N, C-alpha and C positions, 0 to 999 in steps of 0.2 A: 637118505636115512636108512636104507637096505644096507648100503656098504659101512656105514658107521655101526650099524647093528652086528654085521658078520664081523667086522674086526674086532669088536670087543667080544664076541662071543668066541672067538677063536683065541684071544687074550687069556680069558677065563679058562678053557679048556688047555692051554699049554701052562699057565702061572697060576691058575686057582684065584683065591681071593686078591683082590687089589685096592690100593688107594690111587685115585686120579688126581694128580696135583696140576692146577693152572695157575702159571705165573705172571700172566699178561694183566696190563692195566685194568683195574675195573672202572675206570672213568675214560673220559676222551674219545679218541677214535677206535680204541680197542674195546670200549664198552659194550656195543652190539656183538661183536665177537664172543667175548666171554659171556653174554648172556644166551646167546644162541648154544653156546658149547652147553652150559648147565642146564639148558632145558632139554637138548638132546641126551644128554648123560641121565637126566631124570626121567626121560621117556623109556630108558631102556628097562627100567623097573626090575634091574637087578640087584638082589639080596649079597651079591657076590663082590659089588665095587662099592667103595665110598667115595666121595667128590670134595676136594677142598680147593677153593679159590683163595689164592694169597696172591695180592696186589706187591709183587716184589720191588716193584720201583718205589711206591709209596712207603712202604715198610722199612726199605733199606735204603733210602736215599741217604747222600751225604756219609757212606760208607759205614752206615750202621750194621753191620753184619749181624750183630748181637740180637738183632730182631728176628733173626732166622730160629731164634729158640721158640716163638710164638709157632712157627710153621712146625718145626720139629715135635712141640707138645701136642699139636693136633693130631699129625700122624702117629705117633706113639699112642694116644689115646684111641684113633680108628685101628690100629694093628690089634689092640687087646680086644676091640668089639668084634672083629674079623676072626680072631682064634676060637672065640666061644662059639 
């Protein structure tokens, strides 16, 4: 956890407020990884970061690239929050 904390602390110093986007599967073999990552990001307790878990394979399967608009809308909303 210490390295994780240091990494994101340095990212905030360099880039300021950020949105962390996780594109891995939220079920199957990748589910535990996504849950652990979400828990770790939450434990940072930083108001400088927002977290989005977007199951890319589920949302965009069968070449449904238009579904990326869901992610883009979430990012835009969070960008507005972080500007305040």
